C-alpha positions as CSV (number, residue, x, y, z in Angstrom):
1,M,1.5,171.2,-23.5
2,K,0.6,169.9,-19.8
3,I,3.7,168.3,-18.1
4,E,1.8,164.8,-17.7
5,T,0.9,165.2,-21.5
6,R,4.6,166.0,-22.4
7,A,5.8,163.1,-20.4
8,V,3.5,160.3,-21.9
9,H,4.2,161.6,-25.5
10,A,8.2,162.3,-25.0
11,G,10.0,160.8,-28.2
12,R,6.9,159.0,-29.3
13,T,5.1,159.1,-32.3
14,P,1.8,156.9,-33.0
15,E,2.8,153.5,-34.3
16,G,1.9,150.4,-35.6
17,G,-1.7,149.4,-37.1
18,S,-3.6,151.0,-33.8
19,R,-1.7,154.2,-34.0
20,D,-1.6,154.0,-30.2
21,V,-0.6,157.4,-28.7
22,V,0.5,156.1,-25.5
23,P,3.1,153.1,-25.7
24,A,2.3,149.7,-24.8
25,I,4.1,148.0,-21.7
26,H,6.2,145.4,-23.2
27,L,6.2,142.1,-21.2
28,S,9.0,140.5,-23.1
29,T,12.6,139.8,-21.6
30,T,14.0,138.5,-24.7
31,F,13.7,139.5,-28.3
32,H,14.4,138.0,-31.8
33,K,17.9,138.0,-33.3
34,A,18.1,137.6,-36.8
35,D,20.4,134.2,-38.4
36,D,23.0,137.0,-39.3
37,G,23.2,138.1,-35.7
38,S,21.4,141.6,-36.3
39,L,18.8,142.5,-34.1
40,P,15.7,143.5,-36.1
41,G,13.7,145.3,-33.3
42,G,17.0,147.0,-31.6
43,Y,16.8,144.9,-28.6
44,L,18.6,141.6,-27.5
45,Y,17.6,141.2,-23.8
46,G,15.1,143.1,-21.8
47,R,16.9,144.0,-18.6
48,P,19.5,146.9,-20.0
49,N,17.5,147.8,-22.9
50,N,14.0,147.2,-23.5
51,P,11.1,149.5,-24.9
52,N,9.7,150.1,-21.5
53,R,13.0,151.5,-20.4
54,E,13.3,153.4,-23.6
55,S,10.1,155.2,-22.9
56,L,10.8,156.0,-19.3
57,E,14.0,157.6,-20.6
58,H,12.3,159.6,-23.0
59,A,10.0,161.0,-20.6
60,L,13.0,161.9,-18.2
61,A,14.6,163.6,-21.0
62,S,11.8,165.5,-21.8
63,L,11.1,166.9,-18.3
64,E,14.5,167.5,-17.7
65,K,14.6,169.5,-20.9
66,L,11.8,171.8,-19.3
67,T,14.0,172.1,-16.1
68,R,16.9,173.5,-18.2
69,A,14.9,175.5,-20.5
70,P,15.7,179.6,-20.5
71,R,13.1,181.3,-18.2
72,P,11.1,184.1,-19.7
73,H,12.1,186.4,-17.2
74,P,15.7,185.8,-16.0
75,G,16.6,186.3,-12.5
76,A,12.7,186.7,-11.6
77,K,10.7,184.5,-9.7
78,V,7.5,184.4,-11.6
79,P,5.0,182.1,-9.4
80,E,3.6,180.4,-12.0
81,I,7.0,179.2,-13.6
82,E,7.8,178.4,-10.4
83,E,5.1,176.2,-9.6
84,V,5.5,174.3,-12.9
85,L,9.5,173.4,-12.0
86,A,8.4,172.5,-8.8
87,D,5.9,170.2,-10.4
88,T,8.3,169.2,-12.9
89,Y,10.8,168.1,-10.4
90,A,8.2,165.9,-8.4
91,R,7.2,164.3,-11.5
92,L,10.8,163.5,-12.2
93,A,11.1,162.2,-9.0
94,E,8.2,159.8,-9.2
95,L,9.7,158.5,-12.4
96,R,13.0,158.0,-11.0
97,L,11.7,156.2,-7.7
98,R,10.0,153.8,-10.2
99,G,13.2,152.8,-11.5
100,G,14.7,152.4,-8.0
101,G,16.4,155.8,-8.2
102,F,16.2,156.8,-4.6
103,D,19.2,159.6,-4.5
104,A,18.1,160.7,-7.8
105,A,14.5,160.9,-6.8
106,A,15.5,162.8,-3.4
107,H,17.9,165.3,-5.2
108,D,14.8,166.1,-7.5
109,V,12.7,166.6,-4.5
110,Q,15.2,169.0,-3.0
111,E,15.2,170.7,-6.5
112,G,11.8,171.1,-6.3
113,L,11.5,172.6,-2.9
114,A,13.8,175.4,-4.1
115,H,10.8,176.6,-6.5
116,A,8.1,175.9,-3.7
117,S,9.3,177.8,-0.7
118,D,5.6,178.9,0.3
119,A,2.6,176.7,1.7
120,T,1.2,175.3,-1.7
121,Y,-0.1,172.2,-3.0
122,F,3.2,171.7,-5.1
123,R,5.2,171.9,-1.9
124,G,3.0,169.4,-0.3
125,H,3.2,167.2,-3.3
126,L,6.9,167.6,-3.2
127,F,6.9,166.2,0.6
128,E,4.6,163.4,-0.2
129,V,7.0,162.1,-2.9
130,A,9.8,162.6,-0.6
131,G,8.3,160.5,1.9
132,L,7.4,157.9,-0.8
133,V,11.2,157.9,-1.6
134,E,12.0,157.1,1.9
135,E,9.4,154.4,2.3
136,A,10.9,152.8,-0.7
137,R,14.2,153.4,0.5
138,A,13.3,151.5,3.8
139,G,11.8,148.8,2.1
140,S,15.1,148.4,0.0
141,L,16.9,148.6,3.1
142,A,15.0,146.1,4.8
143,D,15.1,143.6,1.8
144,A,19.1,143.6,2.1
145,G,19.0,143.0,5.9
146,H,19.8,146.5,7.3
147,A,16.6,146.6,9.8
148,S,18.2,149.6,11.8
149,D,18.7,151.8,8.6
150,A,15.4,150.4,7.3
151,D,13.8,151.6,10.5
152,R,15.0,155.1,10.2
153,A,14.2,155.6,6.6
154,R,10.8,154.4,7.7
155,E,10.7,157.3,10.6
156,R,12.0,159.9,7.8
157,A,9.2,158.7,5.5
158,L,6.4,159.1,8.2
159,A,7.8,162.7,9.2
160,L,7.8,163.6,5.4
161,L,4.3,162.4,4.7
162,Q,3.3,164.1,8.0
163,E,4.6,167.4,6.9
164,A,2.6,166.9,3.4
165,V,-0.5,166.6,5.2
166,D,0.1,169.4,7.3
167,I,1.2,171.7,4.4
168,Q,-2.2,170.3,2.5
169,N,-4.1,171.3,5.7
170,K,-2.8,174.9,5.6
171,V,-3.6,175.0,1.9
172,I,-7.0,174.0,2.3
173,A,-7.6,176.2,5.4
174,D,-6.2,179.3,3.7
175,S,-8.4,178.5,0.8
176,L,-11.2,178.1,2.6
177,A,-10.4,181.3,4.6
178,D,-10.1,183.2,0.9
179,A,-13.5,182.3,0.4
180,G,-15.3,183.8,2.9
181,P,-18.3,182.8,5.1
């Protein structure tokens, strides 16, 4: 199962009359409370606990499980496995970034870079995600009134995004050279 498929379906089974396989986005922030005080749907208030957050947590847990799984060739760096791990960490970082977890996302990027040392699509993607993390951090800092810190984060974002472009350009140039005239 591909990483994307695993993330979307983590902890989910088709439910309801429609048998949807992709979880619905729940816009409600308050949920029904029964007369006896119980929570029939399992949710009371949407910020700390809601179906969307639960789906995200299942996706994160599924991808984290993949990063901790035993390797088929312990001690050996198998390129295909390293690529899967680099991509998994990039996807974890993207998911954490959506939840505002800048530091956790940046940590995932660093973990992913440990698995993508050569100029590959995966390394370029990790630098792109790192740039997006810093850009989001810059926005948050600016909103909090920390203009100089926001400017530094934005500069880091631009440098990281430029590195991503440089890596992808190298990947393209190498591919074209390998293809011959």
